[in-house]
N, C-alpha and C positions, 0 to 999 in steps of 0.2 A: 650586719652586711657590710662588706668592705666598700671603700669609695669606688673601686674599679667596677664592681658588680652593680652598684647603684647607678653608675653612669650608663652601663649597658641597658639596664631596665628602662631608664629614662629615655634613651634613644629609641628602644623598641616601641614604647608607648607612643612616642612622638610620631613614629612612622604610621601606626595603625589608627591613631585617633583622628576624627574628622577635623578638617581645617575650620577655623572660624569663618563666618560668612564674609567678612571683609577681605581675608586672605584668599578664600576660595573664589570669589567673583571679581576680585580686583576693585577698582574704583566704582563707586555707586553710579549706575547709569540713570539717564533721564527717564522718569516714569517708574522707577523701581523703589519700593519701600524698603524699610530696614530689614525685613525678613526675606528679601529677594523675590517677592511676588508683585504683581502689578499694583500700582497705587490707584487712588480713587479716580484719576483721569482716564483710566482704561487702557493706557499704553502698556503692552506686555514687555517684560524684560527680555533682553537678548542673552541666551546662554553663552558662556565662554569656557574655553578649555585652556587655562593658563599653563605656561611652562615653568615648573618649579623644581627645586632640589633641596635635599636636607643639608643644612649647614653643619658646622663643627659643634655647635652648641645643642643640636637636636631639633632646631627649628627648621622652617622652610623659607627659602627665598626665591624670588622670581628670576628665571633665567632670561637674559636679554635675547631678543630675536635677531640673530645674525644671518638668517637664511635668505634674507631679501624678500621674503613673503610678507605682505602687510599683516600687522598684528590683528586687525579686525577680521581678516580672512582666516587666520589661524584660530582665533577665538570662536569663529562661526563654523569650524569644521564639523563639530558635533551636530549642530543644527542642519548643516548641509547634508550630512550623512543620513540623518533621519528623514529629511525631505526627499532625498534620492531613493531611499528604501521605500518610502510611501508612494512615490511616483511609479516605481517599478511594480509595486503591489497593485496599484490602481490599473495600470496598463494591462497587467496580467489578468486581473479580474474582468475588466471591460472586454478584453479579447475573448475570454471564455463565454461572456454573455452574448457577444455579437457574432460569434463564429458559427456559421451554418454550413452544413455539408450540402454541397451541390450535387443533386442526383438527377440522372436522366429519367425521362418518362418511360414507363413500361408500355408494352404493346396494348395491354388492356386499357390503360388510361387514355392512350391515343384513340382507341376505338370508341370508348365512351364519349370522349370529347367530340369526335366526328358524328356520333349518333345524336348528341344534343344539338349540334349545329344543324344537322339534317332536319330534326324535328322543328326547330325554330324556323328554318327556311320554308318548310311545308306549311307552317301556320301563317307566315307573314307575306311570302312572295305573292300568293294569289290575291291577297287584299291590295298589295301595292300595284299589281298589274290591273286589277279592276278599277282602282282609283285613277290610275293613269289613263285608262281607256275612257272612263267617264269624262275626265277633263278634256281629253282630245275631242270627243264627240261634241261636248258643249261649245268648245272654241270654234270648231268647224261649222256647226249649225248657225251660231250667231253671225259669223263672218259671211256665210253664204246668204243668209236672210237679209242682212244689211246690203250686201253687194247687189243682189237681184232687185230689191225694191228701189235702190238708188238708180239702177239702170232703167227701171220702169218710169221713174220720175223724169229722167233725162229724155226718154222716148216721148213722154207726154209734152215736153217742150217742143219737140219736132212734129208730132202727129196729133196733138190735141189730147183732151181727157181720154182716159182709157175706155170709158163707156161708149166712146164713139169709134172704137177700132172694130168696125164691122167685118173686116176681112181676117181677123185674128183666129177665130175659132175654126178648127178642123174637126168636122163631125165624123162619127164612126159609121161604117157600113157593114152589111151582112151579105153573105152569098145566098144562093137559092135554097140552101138547106138550113139557113138561119145561123150559120157560123160567123163569128166576128172576123172581119177582114183586117189583117195587119199589113196594110199596103199604103199607109199615109206618110211614109218617110220623106218623100220628096216635097210634099206639101208642108210638112212640119219644118223642113229645112228652109223653105222660103220665108216662113214666118219668123224663124229664129234669126235669119240674116237681116231681116228688116227691123225687128223690134228689140233684139238683144245684142247681136254681134257688134254693132257700132259702139256699144257702151261697155262691152266686156272684152277681155283678151282671150278669145277662143283660139286654141292652137290646132284643133282637129276634131274629127267626128268619126263615129263608127256605128254601123247597124249590127244588131245581134238578133237574128231571125230564128236560129235553131235552138231556141230556149222556150221554156214554158210560157213566159210573157215577153214576146219580142219587143225590143227597145232600140231607140237611137240615142247614143251617148255623145255628149259634147265635152271636150277636155279643155280645162282652163290653164292659164300659164302658171298658177300657183300649185298645180298638181291635183287640184280637186276636179270634180266632174259632175255634170247633171244630165238628165235625159228625159225622154218622153216615151210612153208606150206608143207602139206604131199604129194603133187604131184611132187615137184622138190626142189632142194636145191640152185638154183642160187640167190634167194631172202632170205634175212635174216632179221628178225624183232627184234627190241629192244623195250622192254616194259617199259614205264615210269610210268605205274601204275601196280596194281596187275594183273598178266597175266590171272587169272581165271575170273576176271570181264571183262578184255579187249577182250578175245576171244569170248565172248558172244554178243559183239556188232556187229551190221550189218556192220559198216564201222570203222575199227580200224586205218586206215592210218592217220597219222598226228594228232591224237587225244589222244589215249592212247598207240599207238605204232608207231615207225618210221621205214621206209623200207630202208634197205641197200641192196647192191648187192655185191656178191663176185663171180667172174667168172674168175678163173685163167687159165682155158684151153678153147680154142676156138672151139673145135670140137662139132658138133651138136647144135651150137648156132648161130643165125643170127647175124653176127658181126655188120651189119649196124644199128641194133636196140639197141645194147649195146656198142657202140663204145667208150663211156666214162668210161666203167667199165672193159674192158678186161685187165687182168694182171696188175691191178692197185691197188691191195690190196682191202680192204673193203671200199667202197664208197657209198654215197647215190645212190639209184637206179634211174638212168637217162634213163630209157627205152624211146626210140624214141625222146630224147631231141635233138633239132636242134642247140644248143649252144647259143641261144639268151636269154638275161635276161628277156625280156617280156614274153616269153613262159614259163619260170619258174614261174613267178608270176601268169599267167593265169592258169597254170597247178596246182599250189598250191591251188588256189581258188576252183578247182574241186577235191581236194584231190587225185591228180594223182601221184601215185607211190612215189618216193622220192624227188619230186620237192620242197616241203616245206623244207625238210631236207637240200637240197643243198643251199637254200637261207640262212639258218642258218649257214651252213659251210662257205659260202663265206663271211659272216659277222663276221668271227672269232669265230664261235660257240656262237654267241649272237643273240637272236631273234630280228629281225629288228623292228623299230617303226611302220612301215606300214605293218606288217605281216598280211597276209589275214586271218589266222586262229585265232579266239578269244579264250582266255583262260577263 
């Protein structure tokens, strides 16, 4: 082989042969072992892309950086390219994972949703209304009970103990055919003005005669009302609803009105029938009650006088869970 051919072969081999580690990576970096891998302290080497050319003898020499770009940035171009490609790959993958197609609801889906809402409303609204009405009745009853008994105590200061109020009781009368007369409105009004009105804020009154149980109603400043039957004044009604609607009902007891009794004076009244109401302030009307809890429950089921009201009072003015009357 001639010297010229040998020189060409040498140059060709030099071009294709891998560079030694020291020439390929330049100076040894901190944390790099002799084989170009991380050393034992765990710091990874930074890959470099040196600028080299083949010299006249077939070897390679590094080309100086005259571009003005820092050599560290030039050496890190390969790493930057890999990082950039990886970043775009991650973004593309994440975008595919999180991309959801936004679709409108179909008519069928809307109708199904409305049907479910309607079913839930039918199941829950009656219970909410019932709970609200119970709470309203409890609050009104306790307030009225406290207010009326407070008025009675104040009247006792002016007129003495209630069992000495001999003029309080308005007795019932009958016509020649034995029919009860509902003509005691004026007499009841005199008693109310003496023993109640000075200690209450009564804003007006009205008689309801053309009803099954004629009554005289007194309106209070807080919007509540109480009344008496027009035949006698031992029973006192408290209206938890609008009195004008209530008095037109056939049976008002324990539905829109609750029956109390106030019997301060015992004359002309059968004591055995009202033994829990005599001279005891205003209390639920316990006409003929035998003192047994079972009779209160059974009497409440029949809307009998103030038996339902007594169940509420004994329960701390809270309507019991097993209350016979449904709201």
